[in-house]
Backbone of each chain as nested JSON, in Angstrom:
{
  "chains": [
    {"id": "A", "residues": [
      {"number": 1, "name": "MET", "atoms": {"N": [0.834, -1.212, 0.0], "CA": [0.0, 0.0, 0.0], "C": [0.87, 1.264, 0.0]}},
      {"number": 2, "name": "HIS", "atoms": {"N": [1.856, 1.327, 0.907], "CA": [2.672, 2.543, 0.958], "C": [3.534, 2.694, -0.296]}},
      {"number": 3, "name": "GLU", "atoms": {"N": [3.896, 1.553, -0.917], "CA": [4.665, 1.642, -2.175], "C": [3.835, 2.269, -3.294]}},
      {"number": 4, "name": "LEU", "atoms": {"N": [2.562, 1.88, -3.333], "CA": [1.652, 2.441, -4.331], "C": [1.515, 3.953, -4.141]}},
      {"number": 5, "name": "ILE", "atoms": {"N": [1.35, 4.374, -2.882], "CA": [1.245, 5.804, -2.559], "C": [2.532, 6.524, -2.992]}},
      {"number": 6, "name": "GLY", "atoms": {"N": [3.672, 5.904, -2.726], "CA": [4.959, 6.508, -3.078], "C": [5.108, 6.689, -4.586]}},
      {"number": 7, "name": "TYR", "atoms": {"N": [4.752, 5.65, -5.358], "CA": [4.876, 5.758, -6.819], "C": [3.893, 6.779, -7.391]}},
      {"number": 8, "name": "LEU", "atoms": {"N": [2.687, 6.822, -6.804], "CA": [1.692, 7.792, -7.258], "C": [2.167, 9.212, -6.939]}},
      {"number": 9, "name": "ALA", "atoms": {"N": [2.728, 9.387, -5.742], "CA": [3.263, 10.696, -5.341], "C": [4.365, 11.132, -6.307]}},
      {"number": 10, "name": "ALA", "atoms": {"N": [5.283, 10.22, -6.638], "CA": [6.391, 10.531, -7.543], "C": [5.87, 10.89, -8.931]}},
      {"number": 11, "name": "ALA", "atoms": {"N": [4.881, 10.119, -9.406], "CA": [4.317, 10.376, -10.737], "C": [3.662, 11.758, -10.784]}},
      {"number": 12, "name": "LEU", "atoms": {"N": [2.91, 12.109, -9.749], "CA": [2.201, 13.397, -9.732], "C": [3.165, 14.569, -9.649]}},
      {"number": 13, "name": "THR", "atoms": {"N": [4.13, 14.526, -8.705], "CA": [5.033, 15.678, -8.566], "C": [5.921, 15.821, -9.807]}},
      {"number": 14, "name": "THR", "atoms": {"N": [6.232, 14.698, -10.464], "CA": [7.043, 14.769, -11.685], "C": [6.241, 15.345, -12.851]}},
      {"number": 15, "name": "CYS", "atoms": {"N": [5.05, 14.793, -13.087], "CA": [4.229, 15.197, -14.239], "C": [3.639, 16.591, -14.081]}},
      {"number": 16, "name": "SER", "atoms": {"N": [3.565, 17.096, -12.85], "CA": [2.936, 18.402, -12.621], "C": [3.638, 19.522, -13.388]}},
      {"number": 17, "name": "PHE", "atoms": {"N": [4.917, 19.356, -13.691], "CA": [5.635, 20.421, -14.398], "C": [5.304, 20.483, -15.887]}},
      {"number": 18, "name": "LEU", "atoms": {"N": [4.652, 19.426, -16.395], "CA": [4.242, 19.435, -17.804], "C": [3.267, 20.564, -18.133]}},
      {"number": 19, "name": "PRO", "atoms": {"N": [2.149, 20.723, -17.381], "CA": [1.235, 21.827, -17.718], "C": [1.874, 23.207, -17.573]}},
      {"number": 20, "name": "GLN", "atoms": {"N": [2.819, 23.362, -16.626], "CA": [3.5, 24.661, -16.501], "C": [4.391, 24.909, -17.724]}},
      {"number": 21, "name": "ALA", "atoms": {"N": [5.137, 23.877, -18.135], "CA": [6.014, 24.026, -19.304], "C": [5.175, 24.353, -20.55]}},
      {"number": 22, "name": "TRP", "atoms": {"N": [4.046, 23.689, -20.683], "CA": [3.181, 23.892, -21.845], "C": [2.573, 25.294, -21.829]}},
      {"number": 23, "name": "LEU", "atoms": {"N": [2.084, 25.755, -20.662], "CA": [1.505, 27.096, -20.534], "C": [2.54, 28.168, -20.887]}},
      {"number": 24, "name": "THR", "atoms": {"N": [3.739, 28.007, -20.368], "CA": [4.795, 28.993, -20.603], "C": [5.225, 28.991, -22.063]}},
      {"number": 25, "name": "PHE", "atoms": {"N": [5.296, 27.795, -22.666], "CA": [5.664, 27.676, -24.072], "C": [4.624, 28.354, -24.963]}},
      {"number": 26, "name": "ARG", "atoms": {"N": [3.351, 28.18, -24.604], "CA": [2.247, 28.666, -25.402], "C": [2.079, 30.179, -25.28]}},
      {"number": 27, "name": "THR", "atoms": {"N": [2.163, 30.698, -24.046], "CA": [1.858, 32.114, -23.796], "C": [3.107, 32.997, -23.736]}},
      {"number": 28, "name": "ARG", "atoms": {"N": [4.257, 32.403, -23.459], "CA": [5.5, 33.149, -23.227], "C": [5.35, 34.177, -22.114]}},
      {"number": 29, "name": "ASP", "atoms": {"N": [4.338, 34.022, -21.275], "CA": [4.105, 34.934, -20.156], "C": [4.902, 34.431, -18.951]}},
      {"number": 30, "name": "VAL", "atoms": {"N": [6.07, 35.013, -18.73], "CA": [6.945, 34.538, -17.659], "C": [7.076, 35.549, -16.52]}},
      {"number": 31, "name": "ARG", "atoms": {"N": [6.29, 36.646, -16.6], "CA": [6.432, 37.67, -15.558], "C": [6.101, 37.14, -14.169]}},
      {"number": 32, "name": "GLY", "atoms": {"N": [5.081, 36.27, -14.09], "CA": [4.669, 35.738, -12.79], "C": [5.423, 34.485, -12.378]}},
      {"number": 33, "name": "VAL", "atoms": {"N": [6.352, 34.033, -13.232], "CA": [7.134, 32.82, -12.941], "C": [8.444, 33.241, -12.281]}},
      {"number": 34, "name": "SER", "atoms": {"N": [8.714, 32.725, -11.097], "CA": [9.869, 33.165, -10.313], "C": [11.179, 32.557, -10.815]}},
      {"number": 35, "name": "LEU", "atoms": {"N": [12.119, 33.457, -11.186], "CA": [13.462, 33.006, -11.584], "C": [14.166, 32.338, -10.411]}},
      {"number": 36, "name": "GLY", "atoms": {"N": [13.987, 32.919, -9.212], "CA": [14.586, 32.337, -8.003], "C": [14.114, 30.91, -7.793]}},
      {"number": 37, "name": "MET", "atoms": {"N": [12.8, 30.703, -7.93], "CA": [12.276, 29.349, -7.74], "C": [12.904, 28.362, -8.709]}},
      {"number": 38, "name": "TYR", "atoms": {"N": [12.878, 28.694, -10.019], "CA": [13.347, 27.705, -10.993], "C": [14.863, 27.523, -10.984]}},
      {"number": 39, "name": "SER", "atoms": {"N": [15.606, 28.55, -10.568], "CA": [17.054, 28.371, -10.405], "C": [17.339, 27.392, -9.279]}},
      {"number": 40, "name": "VAL", "atoms": {"N": [16.747, 27.659, -8.102], "CA": [17.017, 26.837, -6.922], "C": [16.424, 25.437, -7.102]}},
      {"number": 41, "name": "PHE", "atoms": {"N": [15.227, 25.359, -7.671], "CA": [14.569, 24.06, -7.844], "C": [15.344, 23.172, -8.81]}},
      {"number": 42, "name": "THR", "atoms": {"N": [15.781, 23.745, -9.938], "CA": [16.529, 22.965, -10.932], "C": [17.834, 22.428, -10.336]}},
      {"number": 43, "name": "LEU", "atoms": {"N": [18.526, 23.277, -9.563], "CA": [19.749, 22.832, -8.885], "C": [19.429, 21.713, -7.885]}},
      {"number": 44, "name": "GLY", "atoms": {"N": [18.354, 21.883, -7.133], "CA": [17.959, 20.867, -6.154], "C": [17.634, 19.533, -6.806]}},
      {"number": 45, "name": "VAL", "atoms": {"N": [16.928, 19.574, -7.934], "CA": [16.561, 18.333, -8.637], "C": [17.813, 17.662, -9.219]}},
      {"number": 46, "name": "ALA", "atoms": {"N": [18.766, 18.478, -9.683], "CA": [20.035, 17.923, -10.174], "C": [20.763, 17.191, -9.043]}},
      {"number": 47, "name": "LEU", "atoms": {"N": [20.689, 17.741, -7.837], "CA": [21.314, 17.071, -6.685], "C": [20.555, 15.791, -6.298]}},
      {"number": 48, "name": "TRP", "atoms": {"N": [19.208, 15.813, -6.407], "CA": [18.427, 14.585, -6.19], "C": [18.859, 13.506, -7.181]}},
      {"number": 49, "name": "LEU", "atoms": {"N": [19.087, 13.922, -8.417], "CA": [19.528, 12.985, -9.456], "C": [20.893, 12.391, -9.097]}},
      {"number": 50, "name": "ALA", "atoms": {"N": [21.824, 13.252, -8.66], "CA": [23.158, 12.79, -8.246], "C": [23.035, 11.819, -7.069]}},
      {"number": 51, "name": "TYR", "atoms": {"N": [22.149, 12.153, -6.129], "CA": [21.902, 11.306, -4.95], "C": [21.391, 9.928, -5.384]}},
      {"number": 52, "name": "GLY", "atoms": {"N": [20.453, 9.911, -6.32], "CA": [19.912, 8.653, -6.82], "C": [20.97, 7.811, -7.522]}},
      {"number": 53, "name": "VAL", "atoms": {"N": [21.831, 8.467, -8.309], "CA": [22.912, 7.759, -9.01], "C": [23.883, 7.158, -7.998]}},
      {"number": 54, "name": "MET", "atoms": {"N": [24.259, 7.966, -6.967], "CA": [25.176, 7.487, -5.922], "C": [24.642, 6.246, -5.211]}},
      {"number": 55, "name": "LEU", "atoms": {"N": [23.323, 6.238, -4.997], "CA": [22.7, 5.126, -4.264], "C": [22.294, 3.981, -5.195]}},
      {"number": 56, "name": "GLY", "atoms": {"N": [22.377, 4.212, -6.502], "CA": [21.867, 3.214, -7.443], "C": [20.36, 3.036, -7.321]}},
      {"number": 57, "name": "ALA", "atoms": {"N": [19.676, 4.101, -6.902], "CA": [18.217, 4.031, -6.689], "C": [17.518, 4.522, -7.94]}},
      {"number": 58, "name": "TRP", "atoms": {"N": [17.144, 3.588, -8.818], "CA": [16.663, 3.959, -10.146], "C": [15.318, 4.673, -10.182]}},
      {"number": 59, "name": "PRO", "atoms": {"N": [14.409, 4.403, -9.249], "CA": [13.181, 5.224, -9.255], "C": [13.498, 6.708, -9.017]}},
      {"number": 60, "name": "ILE", "atoms": {"N": [14.472, 6.989, -8.12], "CA": [14.87, 8.381, -7.852], "C": [15.533, 8.972, -9.095]}},
      {"number": 61, "name": "VAL", "atoms": {"N": [16.382, 8.182, -9.756], "CA": [17.074, 8.645, -10.964], "C": [16.061, 8.966, -12.07]}},
      {"number": 62, "name": "LEU", "atoms": {"N": [15.129, 8.045, -12.29], "CA": [14.154, 8.206, -13.369], "C": [13.254, 9.425, -13.139]}},
      {"number": 63, "name": "ALA", "atoms": {"N": [12.642, 9.496, -11.943], "CA": [11.713, 10.596, -11.64], "C": [12.429, 11.94, -11.747]}},
      {"number": 64, "name": "ASN", "atoms": {"N": [13.663, 12.013, -11.229], "CA": [14.348, 13.293, -11.212], "C": [14.952, 13.668, -12.567]}},
      {"number": 65, "name": "SER", "atoms": {"N": [15.2, 12.677, -13.42], "CA": [15.632, 12.99, -14.791], "C": [14.526, 13.714, -15.534]}},
      {"number": 66, "name": "VAL", "atoms": {"N": [13.302, 13.194, -15.407], "CA": [12.158, 13.806, -16.081], "C": [11.901, 15.208, -15.512]}},
      {"number": 67, "name": "THR", "atoms": {"N": [11.904, 15.308, -14.172], "CA": [11.659, 16.609, -13.531], "C": [12.741, 17.612, -13.899]}},
      {"number": 68, "name": "LEU", "atoms": {"N": [13.999, 17.149, -13.955], "CA": [15.101, 18.043, -14.322], "C": [14.909, 18.578, -15.732]}},
      {"number": 69, "name": "ALA", "atoms": {"N": [14.509, 17.712, -16.664], "CA": [14.285, 18.147, -18.045], "C": [13.18, 19.202, -18.107]}},
      {"number": 70, "name": "LEU", "atoms": {"N": [12.071, 18.962, -17.384], "CA": [10.935, 19.889, -17.421], "C": [11.273, 21.204, -16.716]}},
      {"number": 71, "name": "ALA", "atoms": {"N": [11.828, 21.123, -15.513], "CA": [12.154, 22.342, -14.76], "C": [13.239, 23.138, -15.486]}},
      {"number": 72, "name": "GLY", "atoms": {"N": [14.203, 22.434, -16.079], "CA": [15.261, 23.106, -16.842], "C": [14.691, 23.827, -18.06]}},
      {"number": 73, "name": "THR", "atoms": {"N": [13.692, 23.215, -18.691], "CA": [13.03, 23.837, -19.844], "C": [12.296, 25.12, -19.426]}},
      {"number": 74, "name": "ILE", "atoms": {"N": [11.582, 25.055, -18.29], "CA": [10.864, 26.235, -17.786], "C": [11.872, 27.334, -17.423]}},
      {"number": 75, "name": "LEU", "atoms": {"N": [12.965, 26.962, -16.762], "CA": [14.021, 27.928, -16.421], "C": [14.585, 28.58, -17.685]}},
      {"number": 76, "name": "GLY", "atoms": {"N": [14.83, 27.769, -18.706], "CA": [15.345, 28.295, -19.973], "C": [14.374, 29.28, -20.615]}},
      {"number": 77, "name": "MET", "atoms": {"N": [13.064, 28.952, -20.582], "CA": [12.06, 29.859, -21.153], "C": [11.963, 31.148, -20.344]}},
      {"number": 78, "name": "LYS", "atoms": {"N": [12.072, 31.041, -19.027], "CA": [12.051, 32.243, -18.175], "C": [13.191, 33.181, -18.575]}},
      {"number": 79, "name": "LEU", "atoms": {"N": [14.378, 32.611, -18.746], "CA": [15.556, 33.416, -19.093], "C": [15.411, 34.02, -20.485]}},
      {"number": 80, "name": "ARG", "atoms": {"N": [14.826, 33.257, -21.4], "CA": [14.741, 33.701, -22.784], "C": [13.611, 34.711, -23.009]}},
      {"number": 81, "name": "TYR", "atoms": {"N": [12.425, 34.41, -22.495], "CA": [11.244, 35.219, -22.803], "C": [11.175, 36.5, -21.989]}},
      {"number": 82, "name": "ARG", "atoms": {"N": [11.89, 36.581, -20.874], "CA": [11.796, 37.812, -20.077], "C": [12.449, 38.975, -20.804]}},
      {"number": 83, "name": "ARG", "atoms": {"N": [13.295, 38.637, -21.775], "CA": [13.959, 39.686, -22.562], "C": [13.117, 40.078, -23.78]}},
      {"number": 84, "name": "GLY", "atoms": {"N": [12.279, 39.15, -24.233], "CA": [11.591, 39.327, -25.511], "C": [10.347, 40.207, -25.424]}}
    ]},
    {"id": "B", "residues": [
      {"number": 1, "name": "MET", "atoms": {"N": [28.823, 11.327, 2.485], "CA": [28.78, 12.246, 1.34], "C": [27.406, 12.242, 0.662]}},
      {"number": 2, "name": "HIS", "atoms": {"N": [26.889, 11.039, 0.347], "CA": [25.593, 11.019, -0.331], "C": [24.475, 11.53, 0.575]}},
      {"number": 3, "name": "GLU", "atoms": {"N": [24.632, 11.363, 1.9], "CA": [23.61, 11.905, 2.824], "C": [23.588, 13.428, 2.774]}},
      {"number": 4, "name": "LEU", "atoms": {"N": [24.776, 14.005, 2.71], "CA": [24.887, 15.467, 2.621], "C": [24.211, 15.974, 1.347]}},
      {"number": 5, "name": "ILE", "atoms": {"N": [24.486, 15.294, 0.227], "CA": [23.868, 15.659, -1.059], "C": [22.344, 15.539, -0.961]}},
      {"number": 6, "name": "GLY", "atoms": {"N": [21.879, 14.479, -0.323], "CA": [20.441, 14.261, -0.173], "C": [19.78, 15.366, 0.64]}},
      {"number": 7, "name": "TYR", "atoms": {"N": [20.39, 15.739, 1.764], "CA": [19.807, 16.796, 2.596], "C": [19.841, 18.145, 1.879]}},
      {"number": 8, "name": "LEU", "atoms": {"N": [20.925, 18.395, 1.163], "CA": [21.041, 19.648, 0.41], "C": [19.976, 19.695, -0.697]}},
      {"number": 9, "name": "ALA", "atoms": {"N": [19.8, 18.574, -1.398], "CA": [18.77, 18.475, -2.438], "C": [17.386, 18.749, -1.85]}},
      {"number": 10, "name": "ALA", "atoms": {"N": [17.084, 18.134, -0.711], "CA": [15.78, 18.318, -0.061], "C": [15.589, 19.776, 0.35]}},
      {"number": 11, "name": "ALA", "atoms": {"N": [16.631, 20.378, 0.903], "CA": [16.537, 21.773, 1.347], "C": [16.28, 22.697, 0.154]}},
      {"number": 12, "name": "LEU", "atoms": {"N": [16.978, 22.464, -0.948], "CA": [16.83, 23.332, -2.124], "C": [15.452, 23.175, -2.766]}},
      {"number": 13, "name": "THR", "atoms": {"N": [15.011, 21.944, -3.009], "CA": [13.713, 21.773, -3.681], "C": [12.567, 22.265, -2.777]}},
      {"number": 14, "name": "THR", "atoms": {"N": [12.745, 22.158, -1.455], "CA": [11.71, 22.645, -0.531], "C": [11.677, 24.172, -0.505]}},
      {"number": 15, "name": "CYS", "atoms": {"N": [12.847, 24.78, -0.306], "CA": [12.916, 26.248, -0.151], "C": [12.648, 26.982, -1.464]}},
      {"number": 16, "name": "SER", "atoms": {"N": [12.796, 26.298, -2.6], "CA": [12.65, 26.973, -3.893], "C": [11.26, 27.588, -4.06]}},
      {"number": 17, "name": "PHE", "atoms": {"N": [10.25, 27.046, -3.372], "CA": [8.89, 27.571, -3.534], "C": [8.674, 28.88, -2.782]}},
      {"number": 18, "name": "LEU", "atoms": {"N": [9.617, 29.229, -1.898], "CA": [9.501, 30.498, -1.179], "C": [9.543, 31.701, -2.115]}},
      {"number": 19, "name": "PRO", "atoms": {"N": [10.561, 31.83, -3.012], "CA": [10.568, 33.001, -3.906], "C": [9.347, 33.063, -4.825]}},
      {"number": 20, "name": "GLN", "atoms": {"N": [8.806, 31.9, -5.238], "CA": [7.584, 31.922, -6.07], "C": [6.394, 32.429, -5.255]}},
      {"number": 21, "name": "ALA", "atoms": {"N": [6.26, 31.942, -4.024], "CA": [5.152, 32.386, -3.161], "C": [5.257, 33.89, -2.913]}},
      {"number": 22, "name": "TRP", "atoms": {"N": [6.474, 34.367, -2.675], "CA": [6.691, 35.791, -2.396], "C": [6.389, 36.65, -3.624]}},
      {"number": 23, "name": "LEU", "atoms": {"N": [6.878, 36.206, -4.805], "CA": [6.629, 36.949, -6.051], "C": [5.132, 37.044, -6.324]}},
      {"number": 24, "name": "THR", "atoms": {"N": [4.428, 35.929, -6.171], "CA": [2.989, 35.901, -6.45], "C": [2.225, 36.757, -5.434]}},
      {"number": 25, "name": "PHE", "atoms": {"N": [2.646, 36.705, -4.171], "CA": [2.008, 37.503, -3.124], "C": [2.175, 38.996, -3.411]}},
      {"number": 26, "name": "ARG", "atoms": {"N": [3.371, 39.363, -3.872], "CA": [3.729, 40.753, -4.076], "C": [3.062, 41.328, -5.329]}},
      {"number": 27, "name": "THR", "atoms": {"N": [3.08, 40.562, -6.431], "CA": [2.617, 41.089, -7.718], "C": [1.174, 40.685, -8.039]}},
      {"number": 28, "name": "ARG", "atoms": {"N": [0.68, 39.628, -7.43], "CA": [-0.637, 39.044, -7.753], "C": [-0.756, 38.699, -9.236]}},
      {"number": 29, "name": "ASP", "atoms": {"N": [0.385, 38.561, -9.916], "CA": [0.399, 38.207, -11.341], "C": [0.412, 36.678, -11.451]}},
      {"number": 30, "name": "VAL", "atoms": {"N": [-0.756, 36.095, -11.675], "CA": [-0.866, 34.63, -11.701], "C": [-1.192, 34.097, -13.099]}},
      {"number": 31, "name": "ARG", "atoms": {"N": [-1.202, 34.995, -14.094], "CA": [-1.565, 34.531, -15.431], "C": [-0.61, 33.484, -15.965]}},
      {"number": 32, "name": "GLY", "atoms": {"N": [0.695, 33.666, -15.682], "CA": [1.693, 32.724, -16.182], "C": [1.908, 31.52, -15.279]}},
      {"number": 33, "name": "VAL", "atoms": {"N": [1.187, 31.474, -14.144], "CA": [1.329, 30.372, -13.184], "C": [0.273, 29.323, -13.505]}},
      {"number": 34, "name": "SER", "atoms": {"N": [0.696, 28.101, -13.738], "CA": [-0.211, 27.049, -14.199], "C": [-1.062, 26.467, -13.066]}},
      {"number": 35, "name": "LEU", "atoms": {"N": [-2.375, 26.563, -13.221], "CA": [-3.303, 25.95, -12.261], "C": [-3.142, 24.435, -12.268]}},
      {"number": 36, "name": "GLY", "atoms": {"N": [-2.965, 23.864, -13.459], "CA": [-2.761, 22.417, -13.567], "C": [-1.553, 21.964, -12.775]}},
      {"number": 37, "name": "MET", "atoms": {"N": [-0.436, 22.723, -12.924], "CA": [0.77, 22.348, -12.193], "C": [0.527, 22.358, -10.697]}},
      {"number": 38, "name": "TYR", "atoms": {"N": [-0.016, 23.474, -10.166], "CA": [-0.125, 23.566, -8.707], "C": [-1.203, 22.649, -8.138]}},
      {"number": 39, "name": "SER", "atoms": {"N": [-2.231, 22.317, -8.915], "CA": [-3.214, 21.333, -8.455], "C": [-2.56, 19.962, -8.311]}},
      {"number": 40, "name": "VAL", "atoms": {"N": [-1.9, 19.53, -9.388], "CA": [-1.304, 18.187, -9.404], "C": [-0.128, 18.106, -8.434]}},
      {"number": 41, "name": "PHE", "atoms": {"N": [0.693, 19.165, -8.397], "CA": [1.868, 19.164, -7.52], "C": [1.458, 19.115, -6.049]}},
      {"number": 42, "name": "THR", "atoms": {"N": [0.462, 19.929, -5.668], "CA": [0.019, 19.965, -4.269], "C": [-0.53, 18.603, -3.838]}},
      {"number": 43, "name": "LEU", "atoms": {"N": [-1.309, 17.967, -4.724], "CA": [-1.815, 16.624, -4.44], "C": [-0.657, 15.625, -4.3]}},
      {"number": 44, "name": "GLY", "atoms": {"N": [0.311, 15.717, -5.2], "CA": [1.474, 14.827, -5.154], "C": [2.269, 14.981, -3.864]}},
      {"number": 45, "name": "VAL", "atoms": {"N": [2.466, 16.229, -3.435], "CA": [3.225, 16.475, -2.197], "C": [2.439, 15.972, -0.985]}},
      {"number": 46, "name": "ALA", "atoms": {"N": [1.116, 16.1, -1.017], "CA": [0.28, 15.551, 0.068], "C": [0.458, 14.032, 0.148]}},
      {"number": 47, "name": "LEU", "atoms": {"N": [0.574, 13.384, -1.009], "CA": [0.802, 11.929, -1.013], "C": [2.206, 11.583, -0.518]}},
      {"number": 48, "name": "TRP", "atoms": {"N": [3.21, 12.411, -0.871], "CA": [4.564, 12.215, -0.32], "C": [4.53, 12.303, 1.207]}},
      {"number": 49, "name": "LEU", "atoms": {"N": [3.75, 13.255, 1.717], "CA": [3.614, 13.432, 3.162], "C": [2.982, 12.184, 3.784]}},
      {"number": 50, "name": "ALA", "atoms": {"N": [1.913, 11.674, 3.164], "CA": [1.249, 10.457, 3.65], "C": [2.223, 9.272, 3.624]}},
      {"number": 51, "name": "TYR", "atoms": {"N": [3.011, 9.184, 2.553], "CA": [4.022, 8.13, 2.409], "C": [5.044, 8.197, 3.544]}},
      {"number": 52, "name": "GLY", "atoms": {"N": [5.512, 9.418, 3.847], "CA": [6.482, 9.606, 4.928], "C": [5.901, 9.223, 6.284]}},
      {"number": 53, "name": "VAL", "atoms": {"N": [4.641, 9.589, 6.52], "CA": [3.987, 9.252, 7.786], "C": [3.852, 7.732, 7.915]}},
      {"number": 54, "name": "MET", "atoms": {"N": [3.423, 7.054, 6.811], "CA": [3.282, 5.592, 6.814], "C": [4.59, 4.892, 7.141]}},
      {"number": 55, "name": "LEU", "atoms": {"N": [5.698, 5.448, 6.63], "CA": [7.018, 4.842, 6.839], "C": [7.678, 5.313, 8.131]}},
      {"number": 56, "name": "GLY", "atoms": {"N": [7.112, 6.332, 8.763], "CA": [7.767, 6.945, 9.916], "C": [9.084, 7.607, 9.535]}},
      {"number": 57, "name": "ALA", "atoms": {"N": [9.152, 8.079, 8.301], "CA": [10.389, 8.699, 7.787], "C": [10.29, 10.209, 7.97]}},
      {"number": 58, "name": "TRP", "atoms": {"N": [10.825, 10.703, 9.08], "CA": [10.596, 12.098, 9.453], "C": [11.248, 13.124, 8.546]}},
      {"number": 59, "name": "PRO", "atoms": {"N": [12.391, 12.841, 7.926], "CA": [12.894, 13.831, 6.947], "C": [11.906, 14.043, 5.796]}},
      {"number": 60, "name": "ILE", "atoms": {"N": [11.267, 12.945, 5.311], "CA": [10.261, 13.063, 4.243], "C": [9.049, 13.844, 4.744]}},
      {"number": 61, "name": "VAL", "atoms": {"N": [8.627, 13.568, 5.984], "CA": [7.471, 14.264, 6.567], "C": [7.756, 15.755, 6.691]}},
      {"number": 62, "name": "LEU", "atoms": {"N": [8.922, 16.084, 7.233], "CA": [9.277, 17.485, 7.472], "C": [9.369, 18.27, 6.164]}},
      {"number": 63, "name": "ALA", "atoms": {"N": [10.167, 17.744, 5.216], "CA": [10.373, 18.45, 3.947], "C": [9.044, 18.645, 3.208]}},
      {"number": 64, "name": "ASN", "atoms": {"N": [8.202, 17.603, 3.208], "CA": [6.964, 17.705, 2.442], "C": [5.885, 18.518, 3.149]}},
      {"number": 65, "name": "SER", "atoms": {"N": [5.979, 18.643, 4.486], "CA": [5.058, 19.541, 5.199], "C": [5.311, 20.983, 4.778]}},
      {"number": 66, "name": "VAL", "atoms": {"N": [6.591, 21.355, 4.727], "CA": [6.943, 22.725, 4.344], "C": [6.546, 22.971, 2.885]}},
      {"number": 67, "name": "THR", "atoms": {"N": [6.881, 22.017, 2.001], "CA": [6.549, 22.173, 0.573], "C": [5.04, 22.23, 0.372]}},
      {"number": 68, "name": "LEU", "atoms": {"N": [4.302, 21.408, 1.125], "CA": [2.839, 21.408, 1.004], "C": [2.269, 22.772, 1.398]}},
      {"number": 69, "name": "ALA", "atoms": {"N": [2.786, 23.351, 2.47], "CA": [2.307, 24.665, 2.916], "C": [2.577, 25.721, 1.836]}},
      {"number": 70, "name": "LEU", "atoms": {"N": [3.778, 25.692, 1.251], "CA": [4.143, 26.7, 0.248], "C": [3.379, 26.496, -1.056]}},
      {"number": 71, "name": "ALA", "atoms": {"N": [3.338, 25.258, -1.551], "CA": [2.642, 24.984, -2.812], "C": [1.139, 25.228, -2.651]}},
      {"number": 72, "name": "GLY", "atoms": {"N": [0.584, 24.882, -1.484], "CA": [-0.828, 25.127, -1.212], "C": [-1.145, 26.615, -1.187]}},
      {"number": 73, "name": "THR", "atoms": {"N": [-0.212, 27.402, -0.657], "CA": [-0.38, 28.857, -0.622], "C": [-0.383, 29.436, -2.036]}},
      {"number": 74, "name": "ILE", "atoms": {"N": [0.528, 28.95, -2.891], "CA": [0.591, 29.422, -4.283], "C": [-0.685, 29.011, -5.023]}},
      {"number": 75, "name": "LEU", "atoms": {"N": [-1.139, 27.784, -4.809], "CA": [-2.391, 27.317, -5.416], "C": [-3.568, 28.192, -4.972]}},
      {"number": 76, "name": "GLY", "atoms": {"N": [-3.611, 28.514, -3.688], "CA": [-4.673, 29.37, -3.167], "C": [-4.652, 30.754, -3.806]}},
      {"number": 77, "name": "MET", "atoms": {"N": [-3.452, 31.315, -3.978], "CA": [-3.33, 32.645, -4.601], "C": [-3.725, 32.585, -6.065]}},
      {"number": 78, "name": "LYS", "atoms": {"N": [-3.353, 31.498, -6.756], "CA": [-3.751, 31.33, -8.162], "C": [-5.282, 31.343, -8.285]}},
      {"number": 79, "name": "LEU", "atoms": {"N": [-5.946, 30.619, -7.415], "CA": [-7.406, 30.542, -7.45], "C": [-8.046, 31.881, -7.103]}},
      {"number": 80, "name": "ARG", "atoms": {"N": [-7.444, 32.597, -6.165], "CA": [-8.023, 33.849, -5.693], "C": [-7.777, 35.018, -6.634]}},
      {"number": 81, "name": "TYR", "atoms": {"N": [-6.523, 35.174, -7.083], "CA": [-6.146, 36.366, -7.848], "C": [-6.555, 36.287, -9.316]}},
      {"number": 82, "name": "ARG", "atoms": {"N": [-6.82, 35.096, -9.824], "CA": [-7.187, 35.016, -11.243], "C": [-8.563, 35.644, -11.484]}},
      {"number": 83, "name": "ARG", "atoms": {"N": [-9.318, 35.778, -10.394], "CA": [-10.64, 36.399, -10.508], "C": [-10.543, 37.901, -10.323]}},
      {"number": 84, "name": "GLY", "atoms": {"N": [-9.528, 38.36, -9.596], "CA": [-9.464, 39.767, -9.172], "C": [-8.956, 40.704, -10.256]}}
    ]}
  ]
}
């Protein structure tokens, strides 16, 4: 039971960045998106990924690879569109 | 070493929501903030919290309590300010 909750939790927190990435890509409205948040969050997720690799914990590696790609994409759009 | 990386990762991903909450509180600009993201993310973090409680894993409980409070606050502001 707790394993199911854990996998569902991981799936939700990972996939949640998809609608944000899509909204930002579509609207290019990044004024309300915090640069501080996505800088610190992306770095934190990269460290989670390193932690998972060190432990050989593949669920942590997989979930954080996807989250890193999505959060990194949002961070990149924030940096790019705030100038445009 | 890997424990240090893990705690640092947890601290960064947890605290990263502070600048977003502050920016949204200050500007009330929620157009670029995804309702889908904060709905799914807040639910996911609540499940992480339940998972931590089930396992008696207090670092998971602590980190996700703080993240739940911050993400829930951003979700609440998104719902409130989009009408205003």
